[in-house]
Each structure stands twice: as C-alpha cells, then as structure tokens.
One Martini backbone bead per residue (centre of mass of N, CA, C, O) as a GRO file, in nm:
protein
  279
    1MET     BB    1   5.921   2.412  -1.947
    2ALA     BB    2   5.799   2.261  -1.711
    3ALA     BB    3   5.575   2.060  -1.609
    4PRO     BB    4   5.334   2.129  -1.390
    5ASN     BB    5   5.386   1.864  -1.207
    6GLU     BB    6   5.697   1.918  -1.172
    7LEU     BB    7   5.678   2.189  -1.017
    8SER     BB    8   5.495   2.096  -0.787
    9THR     BB    9   5.675   1.874  -0.682
   10ARG     BB   10   5.955   2.019  -0.659
   11TYR     BB   11   5.827   2.325  -0.527
   12GLY     BB   12   5.636   2.263  -0.337
   13PRO     BB   13   5.342   2.417  -0.227
   14TRP     BB   14   5.504   2.690  -0.217
   15ALA     BB   15   5.532   3.027  -0.339
   16LEU     BB   16   5.751   3.310  -0.352
   17VAL     BB   17   5.674   3.648  -0.473
   18ALA     BB   18   5.882   3.924  -0.540
   19GLY     BB   19   5.716   4.154  -0.714
   20ALA     BB   20   5.379   4.069  -0.795
   21SER     BB   21   5.166   4.305  -0.919
   22GLU     BB   22   5.359   4.300  -1.181
   23GLY     BB   23   5.477   4.192  -1.453
   24ILE     BB   24   5.699   3.957  -1.388
   25GLY     BB   25   5.595   3.872  -1.118
   26LEU     BB   26   5.304   3.806  -1.214
   27ALA     BB   27   5.393   3.599  -1.422
   28PHE     BB   28   5.505   3.407  -1.222
   29ALA     BB   29   5.257   3.363  -1.047
   30ASP     BB   30   5.084   3.249  -1.277
   31ALA     BB   31   5.252   3.007  -1.368
   32LEU     BB   32   5.257   2.867  -1.084
   33ALA     BB   33   4.957   2.838  -1.044
   34ALA     BB   34   4.915   2.681  -1.316
   35ALA     BB   35   5.108   2.443  -1.174
   36GLY     BB   36   4.974   2.420  -0.861
   37LEU     BB   37   5.077   2.647  -0.690
   38SER     BB   38   5.103   2.823  -0.419
   39VAL     BB   39   5.081   3.188  -0.365
   40ALA     BB   40   5.304   3.436  -0.243
   41LEU     BB   41   5.252   3.782  -0.253
   42VAL     BB   42   5.484   4.058  -0.302
   43ALA     BB   43   5.414   4.404  -0.219
   44ARG     BB   44   5.361   4.753  -0.170
   45ARG     BB   45   5.072   4.746  -0.293
   46PRO     BB   46   4.767   4.641  -0.174
   47ALA     BB   47   4.553   4.652  -0.405
   48PRO     BB   48   4.691   4.505  -0.645
   49LEU     BB   49   4.767   4.258  -0.483
   50ALA     BB   50   4.494   4.152  -0.400
   51GLY     BB   51   4.382   4.131  -0.691
   52ALA     BB   52   4.586   3.927  -0.791
   53ALA     BB   53   4.531   3.703  -0.586
   54GLU     BB   54   4.220   3.663  -0.660
   55ARG     BB   55   4.259   3.585  -0.948
   56LEU     BB   56   4.444   3.343  -0.923
   57ALA     BB   57   4.253   3.173  -0.747
   58ALA     BB   58   4.025   3.168  -0.955
   59ALA     BB   59   4.169   3.055  -1.207
   60HIS     BB   60   4.358   2.804  -1.045
   61ARG     BB   61   4.268   2.683  -0.761
   62VAL     BB   62   4.450   2.835  -0.545
   63GLU     BB   63   4.638   2.941  -0.303
   64THR     BB   64   4.664   3.270  -0.157
   65LEU     BB   65   4.903   3.544  -0.059
   66ALA     BB   66   4.892   3.869   0.066
   67ILE     BB   67   5.188   4.077   0.098
   68ALA     BB   68   5.241   4.382   0.242
   69ALA     BB   69   5.564   4.508   0.141
   70ASP     BB   70   5.846   4.708   0.202
   71LEU     BB   71   6.179   4.640   0.086
   72GLY     BB   72   6.300   4.911   0.203
   73ASP     BB   73   6.256   4.798   0.478
   74ASP     BB   74   6.419   4.650   0.734
   75ASP     BB   75   6.152   4.460   0.835
   76ALA     BB   76   6.036   4.304   0.587
   77PRO     BB   77   6.129   4.011   0.608
   78ASP     BB   78   6.000   3.955   0.878
   79ALA     BB   79   5.711   4.008   0.791
   80ILE     BB   80   5.698   3.796   0.578
   81LEU     BB   81   5.757   3.544   0.757
   82ALA     BB   82   5.517   3.594   0.944
   83ALA     BB   83   5.295   3.560   0.724
   84LEU     BB   84   5.364   3.270   0.646
   85GLY     BB   85   5.455   3.087   0.868
   86ALA     BB   86   5.409   2.733   0.816
   87ARG     BB   87   5.467   2.757   0.530
   88GLU     BB   88   5.589   2.575   0.253
   89VAL     BB   89   5.871   2.686   0.079
   90GLY     BB   90   5.997   2.580  -0.249
   91LEU     BB   91   5.985   2.880  -0.387
   92LEU     BB   92   6.191   3.153  -0.486
   93VAL     BB   93   6.110   3.486  -0.611
   94TYR     BB   94   6.329   3.753  -0.694
   95ASN     BB   95   6.194   4.065  -0.840
   96ALA     BB   96   6.256   4.292  -0.687
   97ALA     BB   97   6.311   4.653  -0.765
   98LEU     BB   98   6.534   4.950  -0.749
   99SER     BB   99   6.553   5.210  -0.965
  100VAL     BB  100   6.825   5.430  -1.016
  101SER     BB  101   6.803   5.747  -1.171
  102GLY     BB  102   7.098   5.911  -1.231
  103PRO     BB  103   7.330   6.088  -1.126
  104TYR     BB  104   7.483   5.996  -0.846
  105LEU     BB  105   7.533   6.282  -0.705
  106ASP     BB  106   7.207   6.372  -0.750
  107VAL     BB  107   7.149   6.155  -0.552
  108PRO     BB  108   7.046   6.055  -0.269
  109LEU     BB  109   7.173   5.852  -0.039
  110ALA     BB  110   6.901   5.730   0.062
  111THR     BB  111   6.834   5.595  -0.212
  112HIS     BB  112   7.068   5.412  -0.234
  113HIS     BB  113   7.007   5.258   0.036
  114ARG     BB  114   6.736   5.158  -0.063
  115ALA     BB  115   6.836   4.983  -0.302
  116LEU     BB  116   7.008   4.788  -0.127
  117ARG     BB  117   6.770   4.671   0.029
  118VAL     BB  118   6.597   4.563  -0.215
  119ASN     BB  119   6.855   4.422  -0.397
  120CYS     BB  120   7.012   4.281  -0.147
  121LEU     BB  121   6.914   4.243   0.156
  122ALA     BB  122   6.646   4.101   0.112
  123PRO     BB  123   6.743   3.853  -0.040
  124LEU     BB  124   6.941   3.754   0.165
  125ALA     BB  125   6.717   3.698   0.386
  126LEU     BB  126   6.530   3.513   0.233
  127VAL     BB  127   6.734   3.298   0.145
  128HIS     BB  128   6.831   3.223   0.432
  129ALA     BB  129   6.542   3.140   0.549
  130LEU     BB  130   6.446   2.929   0.291
  131ALA     BB  131   6.697   2.754   0.198
  132GLY     BB  132   6.743   2.595   0.453
  133PRO     BB  133   6.480   2.413   0.446
  134MET     BB  134   6.537   2.300   0.165
  135ARG     BB  135   6.796   2.152   0.236
  136ALA     BB  136   6.673   1.972   0.448
  137ARG     BB  137   6.465   1.847   0.231
  138GLY     BB  138   6.606   1.825  -0.068
  139ARG     BB  139   6.424   2.077  -0.187
  140GLY     BB  140   6.427   2.339  -0.432
  141GLY     BB  141   6.400   2.708  -0.520
  142VAL     BB  142   6.583   2.993  -0.690
  143VAL     BB  143   6.494   3.312  -0.824
  144LEU     BB  144   6.708   3.560  -0.970
  145MET     BB  145   6.664   3.894  -1.066
  146SER     BB  146   6.838   4.044  -1.302
  147SER     BB  147   7.065   4.219  -1.533
  148LEU     BB  148   7.243   4.346  -1.799
  149THR     BB  149   7.340   4.595  -1.623
  150GLY     BB  150   7.533   4.396  -1.447
  151ALA     BB  151   7.772   4.347  -1.665
  152VAL     BB  152   7.778   4.680  -1.702
  153GLY     BB  153   7.841   4.976  -1.651
  154GLY     BB  154   7.603   5.270  -1.612
  155ALA     BB  155   7.511   5.549  -1.663
  156CYS     BB  156   7.255   5.655  -1.446
  157LEU     BB  157   7.309   5.330  -1.300
  158ALA     BB  158   7.507   5.257  -1.085
  159THR     BB  159   7.348   5.118  -0.850
  160TYR     BB  160   7.174   4.918  -1.019
  161SER     BB  161   7.405   4.772  -1.152
  162GLY     BB  162   7.561   4.695  -0.892
  163THR     BB  163   7.332   4.522  -0.767
  164LYS     BB  164   7.304   4.326  -1.019
  165ALA     BB  165   7.585   4.209  -0.991
  166PHE     BB  166   7.546   4.092  -0.720
  167GLY     BB  167   7.311   3.896  -0.775
  168ALA     BB  168   7.460   3.723  -0.990
  169VAL     BB  169   7.702   3.628  -0.815
  170PHE     BB  170   7.541   3.517  -0.577
  171GLY     BB  171   7.386   3.301  -0.739
  172GLU     BB  172   7.624   3.141  -0.849
  173ALA     BB  173   7.737   3.056  -0.574
  174LEU     BB  174   7.479   2.911  -0.477
  175TRP     BB  175   7.469   2.699  -0.690
  176ASP     BB  176   7.728   2.553  -0.602
  177GLU     BB  177   7.649   2.507  -0.299
  178LEU     BB  178   7.339   2.358  -0.374
  179ARG     BB  179   7.349   2.133  -0.602
  180GLY     BB  180   7.397   1.881  -0.382
  181ALA     BB  181   7.090   1.950  -0.207
  182GLY     BB  182   6.834   2.014  -0.407
  183VAL     BB  183   6.893   2.320  -0.488
  184ASP     BB  184   6.781   2.541  -0.709
  185ILE     BB  185   6.956   2.785  -0.916
  186VAL     BB  186   6.876   3.109  -1.076
  187VAL     BB  187   6.980   3.357  -1.303
  188SER     BB  188   6.823   3.647  -1.452
  189GLN     BB  189   6.937   3.836  -1.741
  190ALA     BB  190   6.754   4.083  -1.822
  191GLY     BB  191   6.610   4.281  -2.034
  192ALA     BB  192   6.401   4.435  -2.184
  193THR     BB  193   6.065   4.492  -2.056
  194LEU     BB  194   5.703   4.492  -2.074
  195THR     BB  195   5.654   4.684  -1.837
  196PRO     BB  196   5.519   4.944  -1.687
  197GLY     BB  197   5.795   5.083  -1.610
  198TYR     BB  198   5.915   5.076  -1.892
  199GLU     BB  199   5.681   5.218  -2.058
  200ALA     BB  200   5.712   5.494  -1.894
  201THR     BB  201   6.052   5.508  -1.963
  202ALA     BB  202   6.098   5.474  -2.250
  203PRO     BB  203   6.300   5.532  -2.486
  204ALA     BB  204   6.280   5.708  -2.769
  205LYS     BB  205   6.581   5.583  -2.838
  206LEU     BB  206   6.742   5.320  -2.934
  207PRO     BB  207   7.013   5.176  -2.946
  208ALA     BB  208   7.228   5.026  -3.126
  209LEU     BB  209   7.135   4.692  -3.136
  210ALA     BB  210   6.894   4.679  -2.971
  211PRO     BB  211   6.678   4.483  -2.827
  212ARG     BB  212   6.391   4.387  -2.801
  213PRO     BB  213   6.145   4.385  -2.612
  214MET     BB  214   6.000   4.169  -2.371
  215ARG     BB  215   5.780   3.953  -2.248
  216PRO     BB  216   5.725   3.837  -1.937
  217GLU     BB  217   5.651   3.539  -2.015
  218ALA     BB  218   5.921   3.479  -2.151
  219VAL     BB  219   6.108   3.528  -1.909
  220VAL     BB  220   5.977   3.311  -1.728
  221ALA     BB  221   6.017   3.061  -1.909
  222ASP     BB  222   6.315   3.065  -1.922
  223ALA     BB  223   6.376   3.046  -1.609
  224LEU     BB  224   6.226   2.771  -1.564
  225ARG     BB  225   6.393   2.607  -1.769
  226ALA     BB  226   6.689   2.681  -1.617
  227LEU     BB  227   6.595   2.549  -1.368
  228GLY     BB  228   6.832   2.296  -1.288
  229ARG     BB  229   7.065   2.354  -1.533
  230ARG     BB  230   7.167   2.654  -1.470
  231PRO     BB  231   7.289   2.955  -1.324
  232VAL     BB  232   7.252   3.119  -1.609
  233THR     BB  233   7.016   3.341  -1.776
  234ILE     BB  234   6.930   3.468  -2.114
  235PRO     BB  235   6.671   3.620  -2.237
  236GLY     BB  236   6.689   3.607  -2.552
  237ARG     BB  237   6.857   3.635  -2.843
  238GLY     BB  238   6.918   3.948  -2.848
  239ASN     BB  239   7.054   3.950  -2.567
  240ARG     BB  240   7.276   3.737  -2.614
  241VAL     BB  241   7.411   3.893  -2.837
  242ALA     BB  242   7.472   4.145  -2.682
  243ALA     BB  243   7.645   4.019  -2.465
  244PHE     BB  244   7.859   3.900  -2.647
  245PHE     BB  245   7.960   4.171  -2.760
  246LEU     BB  246   8.033   4.310  -2.484
  247ARG     BB  247   8.254   4.073  -2.409
  248HIS     BB  248   8.410   4.009  -2.712
  249PHE     BB  249   8.390   4.296  -2.914
  250MET     BB  250   8.462   4.483  -2.664
  251THR     BB  251   8.585   4.689  -2.490
  252ARG     BB  252   8.535   4.798  -2.179
  253ARG     BB  253   8.503   5.087  -2.252
  254ARG     BB  254   8.296   5.063  -2.469
  255ALA     BB  255   8.083   4.918  -2.305
  256VAL     BB  256   8.045   5.160  -2.097
  257LEU     BB  257   7.964   5.371  -2.307
  258THR     BB  258   7.719   5.208  -2.420
  259MET     BB  259   7.560   5.190  -2.145
  260GLY     BB  260   7.564   5.493  -2.086
  261ALA     BB  261   7.386   5.584  -2.321
  262ALA     BB  262   7.144   5.416  -2.222
  263GLY     BB  263   7.122   5.548  -1.937
  264ARG     BB  264   7.066   5.836  -2.034
  265GLU     BB  265   6.799   5.765  -2.178
  266VAL     BB  266   6.647   5.664  -1.942
  267HIS     BB  267   6.661   5.915  -1.776
  268ALA     BB  268   6.524   6.108  -1.985
  269ALA     BB  269   6.258   5.955  -1.989
  270ALA     BB  270   6.198   5.976  -1.684
  271ALA     BB  271   6.193   6.291  -1.679
  272ARG     BB  272   5.961   6.320  -1.880
  273ALA     BB  273   5.744   6.162  -1.725
  274ALA     BB  274   5.752   6.337  -1.459
  275GLU     BB  275   5.651   6.613  -1.627
  276GLU     BB  276   5.394   6.485  -1.687
  277PRO     BB  277   5.079   6.512  -1.671
  278PRO     BB  278   4.814   6.373  -1.546
  279ARG     BB  279   4.535   6.178  -1.687
   0.00000   0.00000   0.00000
C-alpha cells in the first residue's frame, strides 16, 4: 500500500466509500482515514453508518460524513451528490453490492432489477459525476469492487455474477480511457471475504480447492497497492491460483459447472440462515 502521505496527496482531500458500514467498505474507510483523507461513508442503514463515521473521526482526527442512502433507489446517486455538496472527492470506492441468491426464475424480476441498480447503475452514475472533475484536476482514483464470481457464470448467482462481470469490464475500459489523464482506476476481483454477510451465509462445505476466505483489511491493502499500477487485481494467492485454474486448466463448461456447484452451496447456506430463528 502507498504511504499515508502519498494516498492523501494523490487522492485527497475527500474519499467517498459506498457500502461503508461494515466489512470491506468499512475497512476501506478505516484505511483511508488512517492515511489522512476525510471520508464520506455511504450505506443503507443510518445507525451503524453514523456510528462508523463517528468512530473513524475520533480515531483518525479527520472529517467524516455519513450519507444514508439506499443504492437500490433510482434517486440515490443524486441524493449522495447533493449531500456531498462542494466537497472535493479525489477517490471513489464503490463497494456496495446486492447479491441475489437462488435459481434465476424463482427470484422476482423486481429483485433482479434492484441488483442492477445497486451493482451497475449506481456506480455508473457516481463514476460519471465524480471522475469528470478528477480528470479536469488531473488527479484522482476509482476503486471498483468486483468478484471472482464475475469471471465465470455460477448457478444460483446468475444476476450477481453477471453484474460483477459488467463491473470488471467497465473498470478495465475506464482504466485505459483515463490512464493518461491522471485518474487511476482499479478493479478488485475479490474472492470469499470474512464480512458479516459472508459469515452469515457461509457454505457448510467449501468446494474442493476453494481458497480460504480473506480478511477485509487484506483485500483493501491489495486494492490500494494495485491502484495506479494495473487495471485489475485479484487479492490473495489462493484466489489467484483458483482464477488461473478456472481460466487455463478447465474447459469453459467445467468452469461453469464448478462455479455452479459453489453457487448452489451458497444458496443452500443462505436458505438455512433465513430459516434459523433470531437469537
């Protein structure tokens, strides 16, 4: 990871982190605040969001701004930009995601549409609004969180894997378009990560050769190291090996079946979690 003063000089004074109340997003917000950037945190739930913003401000002595917004709403990007006001955002981290689990035809179409708004339309809008001023200033950065599920389609994760594939290709194209304008772009294709959402629905049995889940802080450190150096990063040696095998040692059919087995396990775990009584 770049030294703290390098991050704040290159990407300050403000960073915007979408999906910031827990997990990878909160780890991004913590790392950036520790580097001296003021951080605007965006998430759906106001209470944990406000608590996270207060803790970061106290711990790192930076300004923070809590923006409660549901990125599944059509007007969420406009509401976020209005809340930012005249603040100069030099780094955008889009970590928010809606994972739709289940056989595609068994999930209501409205839920698939909502996933498209969270995973595709909202990042399109925020990148368009914030990267333009970055280009005009000649400096800035964008981190787009994708997933290894976007590399190969997986049963019971059809919409999620499709939207993550969109995010990865979108980010690669932006990297090429903006690399000469002083705006750094990186896509992080993360694997399983020990976030509250993952831990609540973790499969009882991981597929053969599946990498061990990573800590959010390690995923963040990898993304920030890669920012300004390459268009795509896969955090974790195990994830890189798994991606290499999927792409080079399996037929596409076998890769799809392998990811499908994992997707069915994820859905089964999510269904079991939903059936458990609250503690």
